[in-house]
N, C-alpha and C positions, 0 to 999 in steps of 0.2 A: 203378125209375122207369118210369112209363108212357110208351110211345112215342106221339108225336104222329101224328095222321092226316095231317098236312101236312108235307111236306119243307120245308127252309129255302128252297129255290128257289121252291117253290109259294107260300110266305108272301111272298117278295119280289115275286112277280108280282101277288099280291093287293094289296100295298101300292102297286105301280105303278099299278094301276087306281084306287086311292084318290087318288093324286097327280094322276091324269088328270082327276079331277073327279067320279067316281062316289061318291054318298053312302055313308057307312059302313053305314047301316042296310040299304041295298040290297045291298051286298057281303056283309054278314052273312047276309042271307036267302038269297042266291044260293049261298054256300059252306057254309051250315049251321053257322055259328058265331055267338056273341053279339057284339054291337057292341063290348062292352068287351074282348073277346079281340082284336079288330082294333086297338083302342087300345093294348093291351099289346104286341102285335107291333110297332106303330108306334114305341113307345118303345124296344123292344129292337133292332129292325133298321133304325132310321132312317138313311137315306143309304147303306145297304150295297147292293152289287150281288151277283149270284150268285157271281161269281168271288171277291169279297171274302170271302164266307161259306166257300167251299172253302178258301181260304188260312187263314182264322181257325181252322177245324176242324183243319187240318193242324198249325198252330202249337200248338193246345191238346194234340193227341195227342203231339207232340214234347216238350212241356213235361211232360206226365204220364209219358212214358217216361223222361225224364231224372230226374224225381223218384224213380221206382222204382229206377233204377240207383244214385242217390246214397244212398237208404235202404239198399239191399243192401250197398254198399261200406262204409257207416258201421257196419253190424252186423258185417261181417267185420273191420274195423279194431279195433272194441271187443273182439271175441273174441280176436284176436291179442294185444292189450294185456294182457288178463286172463291169457292163457297165459304170456306173458313174465313177468308179475309173479309168477304162481303158481310157476313153475319157477326163478325167480331168474336169468333170463338177461339181466336188465337191466344197466344200467351199475353198476359197482362203487363209484363215487364217492358214490352216494346222492343225487346231484343230478338233478332231473327235466330232461329235455332240452327 
């Protein structure tokens, strides 16, 4: 994925200028982006502060890390179940637990 030229905090500062009354076309020309890009940023970052963005990124990273841990543990559990079934170490009654 291509990295943006603008950080999230820079985008928020541009949007604050927009909220202050600077026309989108002028901001686009000043920062070298298309006016539609500013509109897309506005829909994505509407109402967020820089501190909110930092917290959001941290939560996303935590969620991704937890997903990786869950996937790894699920694979380990499945491998252990297969090993138990293969070697006949399961319950003798034949009933699944």
